[in-house]
C-alpha positions as YAML, in Angstrom:
chain: A
units: angstrom
residues:
- id: 1
  name: MET
  ca: [101.85, 126.30, 92.94]
- id: 2
  name: ASN
  ca: [98.34, 124.85, 93.32]
- id: 3
  name: THR
  ca: [95.75, 127.19, 94.80]
- id: 4
  name: PHE
  ca: [93.85, 124.28, 96.33]
- id: 5
  name: ALA
  ca: [95.30, 121.41, 98.33]
- id: 6
  name: ILE
  ca: [92.03, 119.45, 98.16]
- id: 7
  name: ARG
  ca: [89.31, 119.57, 95.53]
- id: 8
  name: THR
  ca: [86.40, 117.19, 95.21]
- id: 9
  name: GLU
  ca: [83.49, 117.17, 92.81]
- id: 10
  name: ASN
  ca: [80.31, 115.22, 93.57]
- id: 11
  name: LEU
  ca: [82.31, 112.77, 95.68]
- id: 12
  name: THR
  ca: [80.11, 109.79, 96.52]
- id: 13
  name: LYS
  ca: [80.64, 106.47, 98.28]
- id: 14
  name: THR
  ca: [78.06, 103.72, 98.59]
- id: 15
  name: PHE
  ca: [78.22, 100.37, 100.33]
- id: 16
  name: ASP
  ca: [75.60, 98.11, 98.77]
- id: 17
  name: GLU
  ca: [72.42, 100.12, 99.27]
- id: 18
  name: VAL
  ca: [73.84, 102.48, 101.89]
- id: 19
  name: THR
  ca: [75.13, 105.88, 100.79]
- id: 20
  name: ALA
  ca: [77.89, 106.87, 103.22]
- id: 21
  name: VAL
  ca: [78.97, 110.02, 101.35]
- id: 22
  name: ASN
  ca: [76.65, 111.77, 98.94]
- id: 23
  name: ALA
  ca: [77.89, 114.14, 96.24]
- id: 24
  name: ILE
  ca: [80.36, 116.19, 98.29]
- id: 25
  name: SER
  ca: [82.03, 119.05, 96.45]
- id: 26
  name: MET
  ca: [84.65, 121.14, 98.24]
- id: 27
  name: GLU
  ca: [87.73, 123.25, 97.67]
- id: 28
  name: ILE
  ca: [90.30, 123.66, 100.44]
- id: 29
  name: LYS
  ca: [92.93, 126.32, 99.88]
- id: 30
  name: ALA
  ca: [96.57, 125.41, 100.31]
- id: 31
  name: GLY
  ca: [98.05, 126.59, 103.60]
- id: 32
  name: THR
  ca: [94.78, 126.73, 105.51]
- id: 33
  name: ILE
  ca: [93.42, 124.82, 108.50]
- id: 34
  name: THR
  ca: [89.89, 123.59, 107.82]
- id: 35
  name: ALA
  ca: [87.47, 121.79, 110.14]
- id: 36
  name: LEU
  ca: [85.39, 118.81, 109.03]
- id: 37
  name: LEU
  ca: [82.28, 118.63, 111.18]
- id: 38
  name: GLY
  ca: [79.43, 116.15, 111.41]
- id: 39
  name: GLY
  ca: [77.85, 113.75, 113.84]
- id: 40
  name: ASN
  ca: [78.54, 110.05, 114.13]
- id: 41
  name: GLY
  ca: [77.61, 108.31, 110.89]
- id: 42
  name: ALA
  ca: [77.74, 111.51, 108.83]
- id: 43
  name: GLY
  ca: [80.52, 110.15, 106.63]
- id: 44
  name: LYS
  ca: [83.58, 111.98, 107.96]
- id: 45
  name: THR
  ca: [85.73, 108.85, 108.29]
- id: 46
  name: THR
  ca: [84.69, 107.59, 104.86]
- id: 47
  name: THR
  ca: [85.49, 110.99, 103.35]
- id: 48
  name: ILE
  ca: [88.95, 111.03, 104.92]
- id: 49
  name: ALA
  ca: [89.59, 107.45, 103.74]
- id: 50
  name: MET
  ca: [88.82, 108.49, 100.16]
- id: 51
  name: LEU
  ca: [91.03, 111.57, 100.44]
- id: 52
  name: LEU
  ca: [93.87, 109.29, 101.61]
- id: 53
  name: GLY
  ca: [93.32, 106.89, 98.74]
- id: 54
  name: LEU
  ca: [92.33, 104.04, 101.07]
- id: 55
  name: LEU
  ca: [88.87, 103.80, 99.53]
- id: 56
  name: LEU
  ca: [87.93, 104.34, 95.91]
- id: 57
  name: PRO
  ca: [84.92, 106.61, 95.39]
- id: 58
  name: SER
  ca: [81.80, 105.14, 93.83]
- id: 59
  name: SER
  ca: [81.61, 108.27, 91.71]
- id: 60
  name: GLY
  ca: [82.98, 111.78, 91.61]
- id: 61
  name: LYS
  ca: [86.47, 113.24, 91.50]
- id: 62
  name: ILE
  ca: [89.25, 113.85, 94.05]
- id: 63
  name: GLU
  ca: [92.26, 116.06, 93.41]
- id: 64
  name: ILE
  ca: [94.98, 116.25, 96.07]
- id: 65
  name: LEU
  ca: [97.92, 118.66, 95.73]
- id: 66
  name: GLY
  ca: [97.12, 118.98, 92.05]
- id: 67
  name: GLU
  ca: [96.94, 115.24, 91.31]
- id: 68
  name: ASP
  ca: [94.01, 112.95, 90.58]
- id: 69
  name: MET
  ca: [93.86, 110.56, 93.54]
- id: 70
  name: VAL
  ca: [92.29, 107.74, 91.55]
- id: 71
  name: ARG
  ca: [94.85, 107.73, 88.73]
- id: 72
  name: SER
  ca: [97.99, 109.33, 90.21]
- id: 73
  name: ARG
  ca: [97.90, 108.94, 93.98]
- id: 74
  name: HIS
  ca: [101.45, 107.55, 94.04]
- id: 75
  name: ARG
  ca: [102.66, 111.04, 93.19]
- id: 76
  name: VAL
  ca: [101.29, 112.63, 96.36]
- id: 77
  name: LEU
  ca: [101.06, 109.92, 99.03]
- id: 78
  name: GLY
  ca: [104.58, 110.74, 100.23]
- id: 79
  name: ARG
  ca: [103.52, 114.34, 100.85]
- id: 80
  name: MET
  ca: [100.47, 113.42, 102.95]
- id: 81
  name: ASN
  ca: [99.90, 111.89, 106.34]
- id: 82
  name: PHE
  ca: [97.11, 111.04, 108.74]
- id: 83
  name: GLY
  ca: [96.86, 110.98, 112.50]
- id: 84
  name: SER
  ca: [94.26, 109.67, 114.89]
- id: 85
  name: PRO
  ca: [94.53, 108.50, 118.51]
- id: 86
  name: TYR
  ca: [91.86, 105.92, 117.65]
- id: 87
  name: VAL
  ca: [94.09, 104.03, 115.21]
- id: 88
  name: ASP
  ca: [96.44, 101.75, 117.13]
- id: 89
  name: LEU
  ca: [100.09, 101.36, 116.25]
- id: 90
  name: PRO
  ca: [101.74, 97.94, 116.79]
- id: 91
  name: LYS
  ca: [101.64, 97.55, 120.56]
- id: 92
  name: ARG
  ca: [104.68, 95.30, 120.96]
- id: 93
  name: LEU
  ca: [106.96, 97.78, 119.21]
- id: 94
  name: THR
  ca: [108.43, 100.65, 121.18]
- id: 95
  name: VAL
  ca: [107.51, 104.18, 120.24]
- id: 96
  name: ARG
  ca: [110.92, 104.64, 118.63]
- id: 97
  name: GLU
  ca: [110.55, 101.43, 116.63]
- id: 98
  name: ASN
  ca: [107.11, 102.45, 115.39]
- id: 99
  name: LEU
  ca: [108.41, 105.83, 114.26]
- id: 100
  name: ARG
  ca: [111.34, 104.12, 112.53]
- id: 101
  name: VAL
  ca: [108.93, 101.89, 110.60]
- id: 102
  name: PHE
  ca: [106.95, 104.86, 109.32]
- id: 103
  name: ALA
  ca: [110.11, 106.84, 108.58]
- id: 104
  name: SER
  ca: [111.24, 103.90, 106.45]
- id: 105
  name: LEU
  ca: [107.89, 103.68, 104.67]
- id: 106
  name: TYR
  ca: [108.19, 107.35, 103.75]
- id: 107
  name: GLY
  ca: [111.82, 106.96, 102.69]
- id: 108
  name: LEU
  ca: [113.26, 109.48, 105.12]
- id: 109
  name: ARG
  ca: [117.02, 109.84, 104.73]
- id: 110
  name: GLN
  ca: [117.57, 111.41, 108.14]
- id: 111
  name: ALA
  ca: [115.11, 109.32, 110.12]
- id: 112
  name: ARG
  ca: [117.03, 109.41, 113.40]
- id: 113
  name: GLN
  ca: [117.27, 113.19, 113.33]
- id: 114
  name: ARG
  ca: [113.56, 113.56, 112.56]
- id: 115
  name: ILE
  ca: [112.55, 111.13, 115.33]
- id: 116
  name: ASP
  ca: [114.77, 112.94, 117.83]
- id: 117
  name: GLU
  ca: [113.26, 116.26, 116.75]
- id: 118
  name: LEU
  ca: [109.69, 115.04, 117.19]
- id: 119
  name: SER
  ca: [110.56, 113.32, 120.46]
- id: 120
  name: SER
  ca: [111.81, 116.59, 121.87]
- id: 121
  name: THR
  ca: [109.03, 118.74, 120.40]
- id: 122
  name: LEU
  ca: [106.18, 116.46, 121.53]
- id: 123
  name: ALA
  ca: [107.82, 115.45, 124.83]
- id: 124
  name: LEU
  ca: [108.15, 111.74, 124.02]
- id: 125
  name: GLU
  ca: [111.59, 111.23, 125.60]
- id: 126
  name: GLU
  ca: [110.27, 109.72, 128.82]
- id: 127
  name: PHE
  ca: [108.58, 106.80, 127.05]
- id: 128
  name: ILE
  ca: [110.09, 106.64, 123.56]
- id: 129
  name: ASP
  ca: [111.70, 103.26, 124.29]
- id: 130
  name: ARG
  ca: [108.62, 101.85, 126.00]
- id: 131
  name: PRO
  ca: [106.29, 99.41, 124.18]
- id: 132
  name: THR
  ca: [103.45, 101.39, 122.65]
- id: 133
  name: GLY
  ca: [100.88, 99.08, 124.24]
- id: 134
  name: GLN
  ca: [101.99, 100.23, 127.70]
- id: 135
  name: LEU
  ca: [101.26, 103.91, 127.14]
- id: 136
  name: SER
  ca: [98.45, 105.96, 128.60]
- id: 137
  name: SER
  ca: [95.77, 107.30, 126.27]
- id: 138
  name: GLY
  ca: [97.30, 110.78, 126.39]
- id: 139
  name: GLN
  ca: [100.74, 109.43, 125.54]
- id: 140
  name: ARG
  ca: [99.31, 107.44, 122.63]
- id: 141
  name: THR
  ca: [97.69, 110.62, 121.33]
- id: 142
  name: ARG
  ca: [101.07, 112.38, 121.23]
- id: 143
  name: VAL
  ca: [102.68, 109.38, 119.52]
- id: 144
  name: ALA
  ca: [99.90, 109.37, 116.91]
- id: 145
  name: LEU
  ca: [100.67, 113.01, 116.16]
- id: 146
  name: ALA
  ca: [104.40, 112.28, 115.91]
- id: 147
  name: LYS
  ca: [103.65, 109.49, 113.42]
- id: 148
  name: ALA
  ca: [101.48, 111.91, 111.41]
- id: 149
  name: LEU
  ca: [104.31, 114.47, 111.28]
- id: 150
  name: ILE
  ca: [107.16, 112.06, 110.57]
- id: 151
  name: ASN
  ca: [107.45, 113.05, 106.89]
- id: 152
  name: ALA
  ca: [106.74, 116.77, 107.45]
- id: 153
  name: PRO
  ca: [103.62, 116.48, 105.27]
- id: 154
  name: ALA
  ca: [102.30, 119.20, 103.02]
- id: 155
  name: LEU
  ca: [98.80, 117.89, 103.70]
- id: 156
  name: LEU
  ca: [97.92, 116.66, 107.17]
- id: 157
  name: LEU
  ca: [94.60, 114.94, 107.91]
- id: 158
  name: LEU
  ca: [93.79, 114.72, 111.62]
- id: 159
  name: ASP
  ca: [90.97, 113.02, 113.49]
- id: 160
  name: GLU
  ca: [90.46, 114.38, 117.02]
- id: 161
  name: PRO
  ca: [94.19, 115.14, 117.49]
- id: 162
  name: THR
  ca: [93.85, 116.34, 121.09]
- id: 163
  name: ALA
  ca: [91.53, 113.60, 122.35]
- id: 164
  name: SER
  ca: [92.48, 112.24, 125.80]
- id: 165
  name: LEU
  ca: [94.93, 115.07, 126.46]
- id: 166
  name: ASP
  ca: [94.79, 117.22, 129.56]
- id: 167
  name: PRO
  ca: [93.79, 120.85, 128.86]
- id: 168
  name: ASP
  ca: [97.32, 122.27, 129.06]
- id: 169
  name: THR
  ca: [98.82, 119.66, 126.73]
- id: 170
  name: GLY
  ca: [95.88, 119.96, 124.34]
- id: 171
  name: ASP
  ca: [96.36, 123.71, 124.18]
- id: 172
  name: TRP
  ca: [100.07, 123.25, 123.55]
- id: 173
  name: ILE
  ca: [99.36, 120.82, 120.68]
- id: 174
  name: ARG
  ca: [97.00, 123.33, 119.10]
- id: 175
  name: SER
  ca: [99.69, 126.00, 119.29]
- id: 176
  name: TYR
  ca: [102.15, 123.58, 117.72]
- id: 177
  name: LEU
  ca: [99.80, 122.81, 114.83]
- id: 178
  name: GLU
  ca: [99.25, 126.52, 114.23]
- id: 179
  name: GLU
  ca: [103.01, 127.08, 114.16]
- id: 180
  name: TYR
  ca: [103.61, 124.05, 111.92]
- id: 181
  name: ALA
  ca: [101.07, 125.26, 109.37]
- id: 182
  name: ARG
  ca: [102.42, 128.80, 109.47]
- id: 183
  name: GLU
  ca: [106.09, 127.86, 109.13]
- id: 184
  name: THR
  ca: [105.73, 125.10, 106.51]
- id: 185
  name: GLY
  ca: [102.71, 126.31, 104.55]
- id: 186
  name: ALA
  ca: [101.06, 122.93, 105.16]
- id: 187
  name: THR
  ca: [97.33, 122.38, 104.79]
- id: 188
  name: ILE
  ca: [95.49, 120.73, 107.67]
- id: 189
  name: LEU
  ca: [92.05, 119.11, 107.55]
- id: 190
  name: LEU
  ca: [90.82, 118.61, 111.09]
- id: 191
  name: ALA
  ca: [87.93, 116.36, 112.05]
- id: 192
  name: SER
  ca: [86.87, 117.43, 115.54]
- id: 193
  name: HIS
  ca: [83.87, 117.65, 117.84]
- id: 194
  name: ASN
  ca: [85.69, 120.18, 120.02]
- id: 195
  name: MET
  ca: [84.25, 123.53, 119.00]
- id: 196
  name: ASP
  ca: [86.77, 125.46, 121.07]
- id: 197
  name: GLU
  ca: [89.46, 123.70, 119.05]
- id: 198
  name: VAL
  ca: [87.70, 124.53, 115.77]
- id: 199
  name: ASN
  ca: [87.32, 128.13, 116.86]
- id: 200
  name: ARG
  ca: [90.99, 128.34, 117.80]
- id: 201
  name: LEU
  ca: [92.52, 126.68, 114.74]
- id: 202
  name: CYS
  ca: [90.24, 126.82, 111.73]
- id: 203
  name: SER
  ca: [89.54, 129.56, 109.24]
- id: 204
  name: ASP
  ca: [87.05, 127.47, 107.28]
- id: 205
  name: VAL
  ca: [84.47, 124.81, 108.07]
- id: 206
  name: LEU
  ca: [83.00, 121.87, 106.17]
- id: 207
  name: ASP
  ca: [79.71, 120.64, 107.62]
- id: 208
  name: ASP
  ca: [79.02, 117.05, 106.56]
- id: 209
  name: GLU
  ca: [76.26, 116.53, 109.10]
- id: 210
  name: THR
  ca: [73.45, 115.39, 106.84]
- id: 211
  name: ARG
  ca: [75.19, 113.10, 104.30]
- id: 212
  name: SER
  ca: [73.31, 115.06, 101.65]
- id: 213
  name: GLY
  ca: [76.25, 117.18, 100.65]
- id: 214
  name: CYS
  ca: [78.88, 119.38, 102.23]
- id: 215
  name: ARG
  ca: [78.35, 122.97, 103.34]
- id: 216
  name: GLN
  ca: [81.59, 124.89, 103.20]
- id: 217
  name: GLY
  ca: [83.08, 128.11, 104.34]
- id: 218
  name: ASN
  ca: [80.88, 131.10, 104.90]
- id: 219
  name: THR
  ca: [78.05, 130.27, 102.50]
- id: 220
  name: ASP
  ca: [76.24, 127.28, 101.15]
- id: 221
  name: ARG
  ca: [75.39, 126.88, 97.48]
- id: 222
  name: ALA
  ca: [72.29, 129.02, 97.88]
- id: 223
  name: GLY
  ca: [74.46, 131.85, 99.15]
- id: 224
  name: ARG
  ca: [73.10, 131.73, 102.69]
- id: 225
  name: LYS
  ca: [75.43, 132.44, 105.55]
- id: 226
  name: ILE
  ca: [76.40, 129.30, 107.47]
- id: 227
  name: TRP
  ca: [79.56, 130.19, 109.36]
- id: 228
  name: SER
  ca: [81.45, 133.39, 109.95]
- id: 229
  name: ARG
  ca: [84.54, 134.42, 111.84]
- id: 230
  name: ASN
  ca: [83.91, 137.65, 113.72]
- id: 231
  name: ALA
  ca: [86.51, 139.57, 115.63]
- id: 232
  name: GLY
  ca: [86.26, 138.75, 119.31]
- id: 233
  name: THR
  ca: [83.58, 136.11, 118.88]
- id: 234
  name: GLY
  ca: [85.25, 133.48, 116.72]
- id: 235
  name: LEU
  ca: [83.06, 131.07, 114.79]
- id: 236
  name: SER
  ca: [79.34, 131.63, 115.09]
- id: 237
  name: ARG
  ca: [76.56, 129.71, 113.43]
- id: 238
  name: TYR
  ca: [73.67, 131.37, 111.69]
- id: 239
  name: CYS
  ca: [70.59, 129.28, 110.82]
- id: 240
  name: PRO
  ca: [68.59, 131.04, 108.09]
- id: 241
  name: ALA
  ca: [64.83, 131.02, 108.32]
...
């Protein structure tokens, strides 16, 4: 079994003269929930796209679930998934039809059973046969999560998974993600601006705020304390002098 679900070494992506991601090195342990932080333009989306194999890095290495993503991504793509309420599914298809398409792409043998299970778990029954383009933003967020879970991934990459949800539903989704990770041993990388969500779910943090590298976990490369989880206080930030 691989100790790390994600490993990168000096991961860099440039577009012409613009450096979107600069020499990120990180190690994410299998079975953990890790937050990816950073402001707009910090490179979070580009980083996730490279982890998914959608973009090739300009330089550096990516290893996902023990496989090199540049040379052997076909071996792990079926064990990964991605969810974001900001990525639209085909609007003319019903929710059920969209989930069937993705179940087919992942080669699920019991697609109907899996769709029914997710429909019940994520409370999609009321609108599962409605065209996706007619859903509210909160409903689309739940459908995006169902799509991301369709293949029961070992590695789940999520971008703002509770965006547009009311507080009660958002809290329920967080509980579900905690339970999913605990019961399946899945690894979750969570891009979020919601610090309450990060505090609730994540045991580790990657801070990609400056584009100049990635600060991870409890210390940066100089050994200075960046983040810590303290009993009763959750995640707290320490800015060294």
